TORFILO-209861 format. One record per residue (C-alpha): residue in one letter; chain; x, y, z; residue number from 1. Coordinates in steps of 0.1 Angstrom, whole numbers. Layout:
gugu rest = A | kette = A | px = X | py = Y | pz = Z | nr = NUM
...
//
This chain:
gugu rest = M | kette = A | px = 429 | py = -303 | pz = 53 | nr = 1
gugu rest = S | kette = A | px = 402 | py = -302 | pz = 26 | nr = 2
gugu rest = L | kette = A | px = 366 | py = -304 | pz = 38 | nr = 3
gugu rest = T | kette = A | px = 351 | py = -338 | pz = 33 | nr = 4
gugu rest = W | kette = A | px = 326 | py = -362 | pz = 49 | nr = 5
gugu rest = E | kette = A | px = 348 | py = -392 | pz = 40 | nr = 6
gugu rest = L | kette = A | px = 351 | py = -420 | pz = 66 | nr = 7
gugu rest = R | kette = A | px = 388 | py = -426 | pz = 73 | nr = 8
gugu rest = E | kette = A | px = 405 | py = -456 | pz = 88 | nr = 9
gugu rest = Y | kette = A | px = 413 | py = -438 | pz = 120 | nr = 10
gugu rest = D | kette = A | px = 376 | py = -430 | pz = 124 | nr = 11
gugu rest = R | kette = A | px = 368 | py = -468 | pz = 122 | nr = 12
gugu rest = E | kette = A | px = 395 | py = -476 | pz = 147 | nr = 13
gugu rest = F | kette = A | px = 383 | py = -449 | pz = 171 | nr = 14
gugu rest = F | kette = A | px = 347 | py = -461 | pz = 170 | nr = 15
gugu rest = A | kette = A | px = 357 | py = -497 | pz = 175 | nr = 16
gugu rest = R | kette = A | px = 380 | py = -489 | pz = 204 | nr = 17
gugu rest = E | kette = A | px = 361 | py = -462 | pz = 222 | nr = 18
gugu rest = L | kette = A | px = 324 | py = -462 | pz = 213 | nr = 19
gugu rest = D | kette = A | px = 311 | py = -495 | pz = 199 | nr = 20
gugu rest = S | kette = A | px = 306 | py = -511 | pz = 233 | nr = 21
gugu rest = F | kette = A | px = 291 | py = -479 | pz = 247 | nr = 22
gugu rest = V | kette = A | px = 264 | py = -469 | pz = 222 | nr = 23
gugu rest = P | kette = A | px = 232 | py = -492 | pz = 225 | nr = 24
gugu rest = N | kette = A | px = 218 | py = -510 | pz = 194 | nr = 25
gugu rest = Q | kette = A | px = 187 | py = -488 | pz = 194 | nr = 26
gugu rest = V | kette = A | px = 191 | py = -450 | pz = 193 | nr = 27
gugu rest = F | kette = A | px = 166 | py = -422 | pz = 193 | nr = 28
gugu rest = D | kette = A | px = 182 | py = -390 | pz = 180 | nr = 29
gugu rest = S | kette = A | px = 166 | py = -361 | pz = 198 | nr = 30
gugu rest = H | kette = A | px = 182 | py = -333 | pz = 177 | nr = 31
gugu rest = A | kette = A | px = 187 | py = -337 | pz = 140 | nr = 32
gugu rest = H | kette = A | px = 181 | py = -316 | pz = 109 | nr = 33
gugu rest = L | kette = A | px = 166 | py = -328 | pz = 76 | nr = 34
gugu rest = Y | kette = A | px = 171 | py = -305 | pz = 47 | nr = 35
gugu rest = E | kette = A | px = 179 | py = -295 | pz = 12 | nr = 36
gugu rest = V | kette = A | px = 212 | py = -276 | pz = 12 | nr = 37
gugu rest = S | kette = A | px = 195 | py = -245 | pz = -2 | nr = 38
gugu rest = H | kette = A | px = 175 | py = -243 | pz = 31 | nr = 39
gugu rest = W | kette = A | px = 207 | py = -232 | pz = 49 | nr = 40
gugu rest = N | kette = A | px = 216 | py = -196 | pz = 46 | nr = 41
gugu rest = P | kette = A | px = 244 | py = -192 | pz = 41 | nr = 42
gugu rest = V | kette = A | px = 255 | py = -226 | pz = 28 | nr = 43
gugu rest = S | kette = A | px = 289 | py = -234 | pz = 44 | nr = 44
gugu rest = P | kette = A | px = 316 | py = -253 | pz = 25 | nr = 45
gugu rest = S | kette = A | px = 312 | py = -282 | pz = 50 | nr = 46
gugu rest = L | kette = A | px = 276 | py = -286 | pz = 40 | nr = 47
gugu rest = K | kette = A | px = 285 | py = -286 | pz = 3 | nr = 48
gugu rest = A | kette = A | px = 308 | py = -315 | pz = 10 | nr = 49
gugu rest = G | kette = A | px = 278 | py = -336 | pz = 22 | nr = 50
gugu rest = P | kette = A | px = 246 | py = -347 | pz = 5 | nr = 51
gugu rest = S | kette = A | px = 226 | py = -320 | pz = -13 | nr = 52
gugu rest = V | kette = A | px = 194 | py = -334 | pz = 0 | nr = 53
gugu rest = A | kette = A | px = 192 | py = -350 | pz = 35 | nr = 54
gugu rest = T | kette = A | px = 160 | py = -370 | pz = 35 | nr = 55
gugu rest = L | kette = A | px = 153 | py = -394 | pz = 64 | nr = 56
gugu rest = D | kette = A | px = 168 | py = -423 | pz = 44 | nr = 57
gugu rest = E | kette = A | px = 199 | py = -402 | pz = 36 | nr = 58
gugu rest = Y | kette = A | px = 202 | py = -393 | pz = 73 | nr = 59
gugu rest = R | kette = A | px = 202 | py = -430 | pz = 82 | nr = 60
gugu rest = R | kette = A | px = 228 | py = -437 | pz = 55 | nr = 61
gugu rest = Q | kette = A | px = 251 | py = -410 | pz = 68 | nr = 62
gugu rest = M | kette = A | px = 246 | py = -420 | pz = 104 | nr = 63
gugu rest = E | kette = A | px = 255 | py = -456 | pz = 95 | nr = 64
gugu rest = R | kette = A | px = 290 | py = -443 | pz = 87 | nr = 65
gugu rest = I | kette = A | px = 296 | py = -429 | pz = 122 | nr = 66
gugu rest = L | kette = A | px = 272 | py = -451 | pz = 142 | nr = 67
gugu rest = P | kette = A | px = 274 | py = -484 | pz = 123 | nr = 68
gugu rest = R | kette = A | px = 248 | py = -512 | pz = 128 | nr = 69
gugu rest = R | kette = A | px = 224 | py = -490 | pz = 150 | nr = 70
gugu rest = Q | kette = A | px = 187 | py = -488 | pz = 145 | nr = 71
gugu rest = M | kette = A | px = 180 | py = -450 | pz = 142 | nr = 72
gugu rest = S | kette = A | px = 148 | py = -430 | pz = 147 | nr = 73
gugu rest = G | kette = A | px = 144 | py = -395 | pz = 161 | nr = 74
gugu rest = L | kette = A | px = 131 | py = -360 | pz = 165 | nr = 75
gugu rest = F | kette = A | px = 137 | py = -340 | pz = 134 | nr = 76
gugu rest = F | kette = A | px = 134 | py = -304 | pz = 123 | nr = 77
gugu rest = G | kette = A | px = 145 | py = -283 | pz = 94 | nr = 78
gugu rest = A | kette = A | px = 174 | py = -260 | pz = 85 | nr = 79
gugu rest = G | kette = A | px = 155 | py = -229 | pz = 74 | nr = 80
gugu rest = L | kette = A | px = 166 | py = -207 | pz = 103 | nr = 81
gugu rest = S | kette = A | px = 155 | py = -175 | pz = 85 | nr = 82
gugu rest = E | kette = A | px = 122 | py = -158 | pz = 75 | nr = 83
gugu rest = Q | kette = A | px = 129 | py = -167 | pz = 39 | nr = 84
gugu rest = W | kette = A | px = 133 | py = -204 | pz = 43 | nr = 85
gugu rest = Y | kette = A | px = 117 | py = -218 | pz = 75 | nr = 86
gugu rest = Q | kette = A | px = 83 | py = -226 | pz = 59 | nr = 87
gugu rest = V | kette = A | px = 97 | py = -244 | pz = 30 | nr = 88
gugu rest = S | kette = A | px = 120 | py = -263 | pz = 53 | nr = 89
gugu rest = N | kette = A | px = 91 | py = -272 | pz = 76 | nr = 90
gugu rest = Q | kette = A | px = 72 | py = -287 | pz = 46 | nr = 91
gugu rest = F | kette = A | px = 102 | py = -308 | pz = 37 | nr = 92
gugu rest = V | kette = A | px = 105 | py = -322 | pz = 73 | nr = 93
gugu rest = V | kette = A | px = 68 | py = -329 | pz = 76 | nr = 94
gugu rest = S | kette = A | px = 69 | py = -349 | pz = 44 | nr = 95
gugu rest = E | kette = A | px = 99 | py = -370 | pz = 55 | nr = 96
gugu rest = V | kette = A | px = 88 | py = -376 | pz = 91 | nr = 97
gugu rest = S | kette = A | px = 54 | py = -389 | pz = 78 | nr = 98
gugu rest = K | kette = A | px = 73 | py = -419 | pz = 64 | nr = 99
gugu rest = D | kette = A | px = 84 | py = -433 | pz = 98 | nr = 100
gugu rest = S | kette = A | px = 60 | py = -441 | pz = 126 | nr = 101
gugu rest = Q | kette = A | px = 88 | py = -442 | pz = 151 | nr = 102
gugu rest = S | kette = A | px = 101 | py = -407 | pz = 144 | nr = 103
gugu rest = R | kette = A | px = 86 | py = -373 | pz = 152 | nr = 104
gugu rest = G | kette = A | px = 90 | py = -337 | pz = 139 | nr = 105
gugu rest = Q | kette = A | px = 91 | py = -301 | pz = 152 | nr = 106
gugu rest = L | kette = A | px = 83 | py = -270 | pz = 133 | nr = 107
gugu rest = I | kette = A | px = 107 | py = -241 | pz = 130 | nr = 108
gugu rest = V | kette = A | px = 87 | py = -210 | pz = 140 | nr = 109
gugu rest = S | kette = A | px = 93 | py = -173 | pz = 137 | nr = 110
gugu rest = P | kette = A | px = 84 | py = -150 | pz = 166 | nr = 111
gugu rest = R | kette = A | px = 63 | py = -130 | pz = 142 | nr = 112
gugu rest = Q | kette = A | px = 42 | py = -160 | pz = 132 | nr = 113
gugu rest = D | kette = A | px = 5 | py = -160 | pz = 140 | nr = 114
gugu rest = P | kette = A | px = 1 | py = -183 | pz = 170 | nr = 115
gugu rest = E | kette = A | px = -32 | py = -197 | pz = 157 | nr = 116
gugu rest = R | kette = A | px = -15 | py = -206 | pz = 124 | nr = 117
gugu rest = I | kette = A | px = 11 | py = -226 | pz = 145 | nr = 118
gugu rest = R | kette = A | px = -18 | py = -244 | pz = 162 | nr = 119
gugu rest = E | kette = A | px = -33 | py = -253 | pz = 128 | nr = 120
gugu rest = E | kette = A | px = 0 | py = -266 | pz = 114 | nr = 121
gugu rest = V | kette = A | px = 7 | py = -289 | pz = 144 | nr = 122
gugu rest = R | kette = A | px = -28 | py = -303 | pz = 143 | nr = 123
gugu rest = K | kette = A | px = -27 | py = -309 | pz = 106 | nr = 124
gugu rest = H | kette = A | px = 6 | py = -328 | pz = 107 | nr = 125
gugu rest = R | kette = A | px = 22 | py = -353 | pz = 131 | nr = 126
gugu rest = I | kette = A | px = 41 | py = -325 | pz = 149 | nr = 127
gugu rest = V | kette = A | px = 51 | py = -327 | pz = 185 | nr = 128
gugu rest = G | kette = A | px = 69 | py = -294 | pz = 190 | nr = 129
gugu rest = L | kette = A | px = 85 | py = -262 | pz = 180 | nr = 130
gugu rest = K | kette = A | px = 121 | py = -253 | pz = 172 | nr = 131
gugu rest = V | kette = A | px = 131 | py = -218 | pz = 180 | nr = 132
gugu rest = Y | kette = A | px = 163 | py = -200 | pz = 171 | nr = 133
gugu rest = H | kette = A | px = 180 | py = -166 | pz = 178 | nr = 134
gugu rest = T | kette = A | px = 185 | py = -158 | pz = 142 | nr = 135
gugu rest = F | kette = A | px = 148 | py = -147 | pz = 140 | nr = 136
gugu rest = S | kette = A | px = 153 | py = -121 | pz = 168 | nr = 137
gugu rest = R | kette = A | px = 153 | py = -84 | pz = 159 | nr = 138
gugu rest = H | kette = A | px = 179 | py = -78 | pz = 186 | nr = 139
gugu rest = T | kette = A | px = 213 | py = -68 | pz = 173 | nr = 140
gugu rest = P | kette = A | px = 234 | py = -89 | pz = 176 | nr = 141
gugu rest = T | kette = A | px = 211 | py = -118 | pz = 177 | nr = 142
gugu rest = W | kette = A | px = 236 | py = -138 | pz = 198 | nr = 143
gugu rest = D | kette = A | px = 228 | py = -114 | pz = 227 | nr = 144
gugu rest = S | kette = A | px = 190 | py = -120 | pz = 225 | nr = 145
gugu rest = E | kette = A | px = 168 | py = -128 | pz = 255 | nr = 146
gugu rest = V | kette = A | px = 147 | py = -160 | pz = 252 | nr = 147
gugu rest = K | kette = A | px = 115 | py = -140 | pz = 249 | nr = 148
gugu rest = E | kette = A | px = 128 | py = -121 | pz = 219 | nr = 149
gugu rest = F | kette = A | px = 127 | py = -152 | pz = 197 | nr = 150
gugu rest = L | kette = A | px = 103 | py = -173 | pz = 218 | nr = 151
gugu rest = P | kette = A | px = 73 | py = -151 | pz = 225 | nr = 152
gugu rest = E | kette = A | px = 48 | py = -160 | pz = 253 | nr = 153
gugu rest = T | kette = A | px = 20 | py = -162 | pz = 228 | nr = 154
gugu rest = H | kette = A | px = 38 | py = -192 | pz = 212 | nr = 155
gugu rest = V | kette = A | px = 45 | py = -208 | pz = 246 | nr = 156
gugu rest = R | kette = A | px = 8 | py = -206 | pz = 254 | nr = 157
gugu rest = I | kette = A | px = -1 | py = -225 | pz = 222 | nr = 158
gugu rest = A | kette = A | px = 26 | py = -251 | pz = 231 | nr = 159
gugu rest = D | kette = A | px = 10 | py = -254 | pz = 266 | nr = 160
gugu rest = E | kette = A | px = -25 | py = -258 | pz = 252 | nr = 161
gugu rest = E | kette = A | px = -14 | py = -284 | pz = 226 | nr = 162
gugu rest = G | kette = A | px = 11 | py = -302 | pz = 249 | nr = 163
gugu rest = L | kette = A | px = 41 | py = -295 | pz = 226 | nr = 164
gugu rest = S | kette = A | px = 78 | py = -297 | pz = 231 | nr = 165
gugu rest = I | kette = A | px = 100 | py = -267 | pz = 225 | nr = 166
gugu rest = T | kette = A | px = 137 | py = -271 | pz = 215 | nr = 167
gugu rest = L | kette = A | px = 155 | py = -240 | pz = 227 | nr = 168
gugu rest = H | kette = A | px = 190 | py = -230 | pz = 217 | nr = 169
gugu rest = M | kette = A | px = 195 | py = -202 | pz = 242 | nr = 170
gugu rest = V | kette = A | px = 221 | py = -175 | pz = 235 | nr = 171
gugu rest = R | kette = A | px = 237 | py = -146 | pz = 255 | nr = 172
gugu rest = A | kette = A | px = 274 | py = -149 | pz = 265 | nr = 173
gugu rest = R | kette = A | px = 270 | py = -170 | pz = 296 | nr = 174
gugu rest = A | kette = A | px = 241 | py = -192 | pz = 285 | nr = 175
gugu rest = L | kette = A | px = 225 | py = -209 | pz = 315 | nr = 176
gugu rest = A | kette = A | px = 247 | py = -190 | pz = 339 | nr = 177
gugu rest = D | kette = A | px = 229 | py = -158 | pz = 327 | nr = 178
gugu rest = P | kette = A | px = 202 | py = -148 | pz = 352 | nr = 179
gugu rest = L | kette = A | px = 179 | py = -135 | pz = 324 | nr = 180
gugu rest = N | kette = A | px = 180 | py = -169 | pz = 307 | nr = 181
gugu rest = Q | kette = A | px = 173 | py = -187 | pz = 340 | nr = 182
gugu rest = D | kette = A | px = 144 | py = -164 | pz = 349 | nr = 183
gugu rest = Q | kette = A | px = 127 | py = -166 | pz = 315 | nr = 184
gugu rest = I | kette = A | px = 130 | py = -204 | pz = 313 | nr = 185
gugu rest = R | kette = A | px = 117 | py = -208 | pz = 348 | nr = 186
gugu rest = Y | kette = A | px = 88 | py = -184 | pz = 341 | nr = 187
gugu rest = Y | kette = A | px = 78 | py = -203 | pz = 310 | nr = 188
gugu rest = C | kette = A | px = 81 | py = -237 | pz = 326 | nr = 189
gugu rest = Q | kette = A | px = 62 | py = -228 | pz = 358 | nr = 190
gugu rest = T | kette = A | px = 35 | py = -207 | pz = 341 | nr = 191
gugu rest = Y | kette = A | px = 29 | py = -233 | pz = 313 | nr = 192
gugu rest = P | kette = A | px = 33 | py = -267 | pz = 329 | nr = 193
gugu rest = N | kette = A | px = 22 | py = -286 | pz = 298 | nr = 194
gugu rest = I | kette = A | px = 51 | py = -276 | pz = 277 | nr = 195
gugu rest = R | kette = A | px = 81 | py = -298 | pz = 274 | nr = 196
gugu rest = M | kette = A | px = 112 | py = -276 | pz = 273 | nr = 197
gugu rest = I | kette = A | px = 143 | py = -291 | pz = 257 | nr = 198
gugu rest = L | kette = A | px = 174 | py = -271 | pz = 262 | nr = 199
gugu rest = A | kette = A | px = 196 | py = -278 | pz = 232 | nr = 200
gugu rest = H | kette = A | px = 234 | py = -285 | pz = 235 | nr = 201
gugu rest = A | kette = A | px = 234 | py = -294 | pz = 272 | nr = 202
gugu rest = A | kette = A | px = 217 | py = -261 | pz = 279 | nr = 203
gugu rest = R | kette = A | px = 242 | py = -245 | pz = 255 | nr = 204
gugu rest = G | kette = A | px = 270 | py = -260 | pz = 276 | nr = 205
gugu rest = F | kette = A | px = 297 | py = -256 | pz = 249 | nr = 206
gugu rest = N | kette = A | px = 316 | py = -241 | pz = 278 | nr = 207
gugu rest = P | kette = A | px = 306 | py = -266 | pz = 305 | nr = 208
gugu rest = N | kette = A | px = 312 | py = -242 | pz = 333 | nr = 209
gugu rest = H | kette = A | px = 281 | py = -222 | pz = 323 | nr = 210
gugu rest = T | kette = A | px = 258 | py = -253 | pz = 326 | nr = 211
gugu rest = I | kette = A | px = 275 | py = -263 | pz = 358 | nr = 212
gugu rest = E | kette = A | px = 270 | py = -229 | pz = 373 | nr = 213
gugu rest = G | kette = A | px = 234 | py = -224 | pz = 361 | nr = 214
gugu rest = I | kette = A | px = 217 | py = -258 | pz = 361 | nr = 215
gugu rest = H | kette = A | px = 206 | py = -255 | pz = 398 | nr = 216
gugu rest = A | kette = A | px = 183 | py = -227 | pz = 388 | nr = 217
gugu rest = L | kette = A | px = 162 | py = -253 | pz = 370 | nr = 218
gugu rest = E | kette = A | px = 161 | py = -278 | pz = 399 | nr = 219
gugu rest = G | kette = A | px = 126 | py = -288 | pz = 407 | nr = 220
gugu rest = L | kette = A | px = 111 | py = -281 | pz = 373 | nr = 221
gugu rest = R | kette = A | px = 93 | py = -312 | pz = 360 | nr = 222
gugu rest = N | kette = A | px = 91 | py = -301 | pz = 324 | nr = 223
gugu rest = V | kette = A | px = 127 | py = -295 | pz = 314 | nr = 224
gugu rest = W | kette = A | px = 150 | py = -318 | pz = 295 | nr = 225
gugu rest = C | kette = A | px = 184 | py = -312 | pz = 279 | nr = 226
gugu rest = D | kette = A | px = 199 | py = -328 | pz = 247 | nr = 227
gugu rest = S | kette = A | px = 235 | py = -336 | pz = 243 | nr = 228
gugu rest = S | kette = A | px = 239 | py = -325 | pz = 207 | nr = 229
gugu rest = A | kette = A | px = 273 | py = -313 | pz = 195 | nr = 230
gugu rest = V | kette = A | px = 287 | py = -308 | pz = 230 | nr = 231
gugu rest = T | kette = A | px = 323 | py = -321 | pz = 232 | nr = 232
gugu rest = E | kette = A | px = 331 | py = -316 | pz = 269 | nr = 233
gugu rest = A | kette = A | px = 317 | py = -338 | pz = 296 | nr = 234
gugu rest = G | kette = A | px = 311 | py = -314 | pz = 325 | nr = 235
gugu rest = G | kette = A | px = 277 | py = -301 | pz = 314 | nr = 236
gugu rest = F | kette = A | px = 264 | py = -337 | pz = 310 | nr = 237
gugu rest = E | kette = A | px = 275 | py = -345 | pz = 345 | nr = 238
gugu rest = A | kette = A | px = 259 | py = -314 | pz = 360 | nr = 239
gugu rest = I | kette = A | px = 226 | py = -322 | pz = 342 | nr = 240
gugu rest = V | kette = A | px = 224 | py = -358 | pz = 354 | nr = 241
gugu rest = E | kette = A | px = 235 | py = -349 | pz = 389 | nr = 242
gugu rest = T | kette = A | px = 209 | py = -321 | pz = 392 | nr = 243
gugu rest = L | kette = A | px = 180 | py = -331 | pz = 371 | nr = 244
gugu rest = G | kette = A | px = 185 | py = -368 | pz = 369 | nr = 245
gugu rest = H | kette = A | px = 196 | py = -391 | pz = 340 | nr = 246
gugu rest = S | kette = A | px = 160 | py = -393 | pz = 327 | nr = 247
gugu rest = R | kette = A | px = 163 | py = -356 | pz = 317 | nr = 248
gugu rest = L | kette = A | px = 192 | py = -361 | pz = 293 | nr = 249
gugu rest = L | kette = A | px = 185 | py = -369 | pz = 257 | nr = 250
gugu rest = W | kette = A | px = 211 | py = -380 | pz = 232 | nr = 251
gugu rest = G | kette = A | px = 212 | py = -359 | pz = 200 | nr = 252
gugu rest = S | kette = A | px = 236 | py = -359 | pz = 170 | nr = 253
gugu rest = D | kette = A | px = 229 | py = -324 | pz = 156 | nr = 254
gugu rest = F | kette = A | px = 232 | py = -339 | pz = 122 | nr = 255
gugu rest = P | kette = A | px = 247 | py = -326 | pz = 99 | nr = 256
gugu rest = I | kette = A | px = 270 | py = -308 | pz = 124 | nr = 257
gugu rest = S | kette = A | px = 279 | py = -343 | pz = 136 | nr = 258
gugu rest = H | kette = A | px = 297 | py = -350 | pz = 103 | nr = 259
gugu rest = R | kette = A | px = 320 | py = -320 | pz = 106 | nr = 260
gugu rest = R | kette = A | px = 355 | py = -326 | pz = 119 | nr = 261
gugu rest = G | kette = A | px = 367 | py = -308 | pz = 150 | nr = 262
gugu rest = R | kette = A | px = 355 | py = -300 | pz = 184 | nr = 263
gugu rest = C | kette = A | px = 344 | py = -271 | pz = 207 | nr = 264
gugu rest = V | kette = A | px = 368 | py = -262 | pz = 235 | nr = 265
gugu rest = A | kette = A | px = 361 | py = -240 | pz = 266 | nr = 266
gugu rest = I | kette = A | px = 385 | py = -210 | pz = 267 | nr = 267
gugu rest = G | kette = A | px = 382 | py = -186 | pz = 296 | nr = 268
gugu rest = D | kette = A | px = 345 | py = -177 | pz = 300 | nr = 269
gugu rest = Q | kette = A | px = 337 | py = -185 | pz = 264 | nr = 270
gugu rest = F | kette = A | px = 342 | py = -213 | pz = 239 | nr = 271
gugu rest = L | kette = A | px = 359 | py = -218 | pz = 205 | nr = 272
gugu rest = W | kette = A | px = 350 | py = -241 | pz = 176 | nr = 273
gugu rest = L | kette = A | px = 380 | py = -257 | pz = 159 | nr = 274
gugu rest = Y | kette = A | px = 371 | py = -272 | pz = 126 | nr = 275
gugu rest = E | kette = A | px = 390 | py = -292 | pz = 99 | nr = 276
gugu rest = D | kette = A | px = 397 | py = -260 | pz = 80 | nr = 277
gugu rest = T | kette = A | px = 405 | py = -238 | pz = 111 | nr = 278
gugu rest = L | kette = A | px = 440 | py = -251 | pz = 115 | nr = 279
gugu rest = D | kette = A | px = 467 | py = -268 | pz = 95 | nr = 280
gugu rest = W | kette = A | px = 464 | py = -300 | pz = 115 | nr = 281
gugu rest = D | kette = A | px = 495 | py = -315 | pz = 99 | nr = 282
gugu rest = T | kette = A | px = 518 | py = -288 | pz = 114 | nr = 283
gugu rest = V | kette = A | px = 499 | py = -274 | pz = 144 | nr = 284
gugu rest = A | kette = A | px = 517 | py = -297 | pz = 169 | nr = 285
gugu rest = A | kette = A | px = 553 | py = -306 | pz = 167 | nr = 286
gugu rest = Y | kette = A | px = 549 | py = -334 | pz = 192 | nr = 287
gugu rest = A | kette = A | px = 523 | py = -355 | pz = 174 | nr = 288
gugu rest = K | kette = A | px = 502 | py = -359 | pz = 143 | nr = 289
gugu rest = I | kette = A | px = 467 | py = -345 | pz = 151 | nr = 290
gugu rest = Q | kette = A | px = 438 | py = -362 | pz = 134 | nr = 291
gugu rest = P | kette = A | px = 405 | py = -344 | pz = 140 | nr = 292
gugu rest = L | kette = A | px = 375 | py = -366 | pz = 146 | nr = 293
gugu rest = F | kette = A | px = 339 | py = -361 | pz = 136 | nr = 294
gugu rest = I | kette = A | px = 321 | py = -338 | pz = 161 | nr = 295
gugu rest = G | kette = A | px = 296 | py = -366 | pz = 165 | nr = 296
gugu rest = H | kette = A | px = 323 | py = -390 | pz = 177 | nr = 297
gugu rest = E | kette = A | px = 339 | py = -363 | pz = 200 | nr = 298
gugu rest = S | kette = A | px = 304 | py = -357 | pz = 216 | nr = 299
gugu rest = L | kette = A | px = 299 | py = -394 | pz = 221 | nr = 300
gugu rest = R | kette = A | px = 332 | py = -397 | pz = 238 | nr = 301
gugu rest = A | kette = A | px = 324 | py = -368 | pz = 261 | nr = 302
gugu rest = L | kette = A | px = 291 | py = -385 | pz = 270 | nr = 303
gugu rest = K | kette = A | px = 309 | py = -418 | pz = 277 | nr = 304
gugu rest = L | kette = A | px = 333 | py = -400 | pz = 300 | nr = 305
gugu rest = A | kette = A | px = 304 | py = -384 | pz = 319 | nr = 306
gugu rest = A | kette = A | px = 287 | py = -418 | pz = 322 | nr = 307
gugu rest = M | kette = A | px = 318 | py = -434 | pz = 335 | nr = 308
gugu rest = R | kette = A | px = 324 | py = -406 | pz = 361 | nr = 309
gugu rest = L | kette = A | px = 288 | py = -409 | pz = 373 | nr = 310
gugu rest = H | kette = A | px = 289 | py = -447 | pz = 373 | nr = 311
gugu rest = L | kette = A | px = 258 | py = -449 | pz = 352 | nr = 312
gugu rest = S | kette = A | px = 244 | py = -484 | pz = 346 | nr = 313
gugu rest = D | kette = A | px = 239 | py = -499 | pz = 312 | nr = 314
gugu rest = S | kette = A | px = 202 | py = -494 | pz = 315 | nr = 315
gugu rest = Q | kette = A | px = 207 | py = -457 | pz = 324 | nr = 316
gugu rest = V | kette = A | px = 229 | py = -452 | pz = 293 | nr = 317
gugu rest = E | kette = A | px = 202 | py = -469 | pz = 272 | nr = 318
gugu rest = D | kette = A | px = 176 | py = -445 | pz = 287 | nr = 319
gugu rest = I | kette = A | px = 197 | py = -415 | pz = 275 | nr = 320
gugu rest = F | kette = A | px = 202 | py = -429 | pz = 240 | nr = 321
gugu rest = Y | kette = A | px = 167 | py = -443 | pz = 235 | nr = 322
gugu rest = N | kette = A | px = 141 | py = -446 | pz = 262 | nr = 323
gugu rest = N | kette = A | px = 140 | py = -410 | pz = 275 | nr = 324
gugu rest = G | kette = A | px = 132 | py = -396 | pz = 241 | nr = 325
gugu rest = R | kette = A | px = 106 | py = -422 | pz = 232 | nr = 326
gugu rest = Q | kette = A | px = 89 | py = -417 | pz = 265 | nr = 327
gugu rest = L | kette = A | px = 89 | py = -380 | pz = 261 | nr = 328
gugu rest = F | kette = A | px = 71 | py = -382 | pz = 228 | nr = 329
gugu rest = G | kette = A | px = 48 | py = -411 | pz = 237 | nr = 330
gugu rest = L | kette = A | px = 63 | py = -437 | pz = 215 | nr = 331
//
């Protein structure tokens, strides 16, 4: 299949059948990127298939296609996940978020950045947190980095003193099941109680078994949340709600990843992303015609399955989609 963001008839049918009655009318997106395509490095073909500039207004237009008739606000950060682009990307996000009183922004930060400069930036703008990412680590490969290698304690101290959130996409092969990740997250959260740690992607639960195995290490911490972004299996969501409570789960789209087609599947002790251009979907299965959905829809279906299995009430679902995020950021 060619890469495209087009909305197909089976997407509309799927949303109407599976998701329309599940997703509340008001949504706070706790994990979304605003960007110019040049901020991404490298620029993938899937991004080139979408808008070249994703302003806040463009984000809402694109989300209307996969979440029709919803009122959208959220927590936004950039796409400059490299030393070359993160500052330009931050400026873009600050400008866009300033246009909406119901949305908030985080700054992408490099571990080599002066902590006092970070303090100046968050005070100057309406910024509620920091977005950190392994690509800034000097560890090789960066996918094997410890948390402290891309989130230094000097930055966590600033976040504590300023009452900031930190969105953390942890890495290492077993994610939250890794003892080093557990120890460093616990240390930061216990030592710096004023931070609000958000563990992206259901605590990197792309393989849900890692979150299921490791989530108990965070039990009792009062300043940890997890977002649901781009996770397409339900087990991690269930473990988070059962262990930390439904008030600690935040819905996130991971826009623009939400608009790629495919899903992430757990295989063995790892996970594999299957995208629209990974397979020949027309011939991959002799028994059926496979039509890959948007990752955003796959993730919503996984969250719906978790909510059904846990017998969450309508008001608890509304909390996950809207109230938890707004309360976290004082809206």
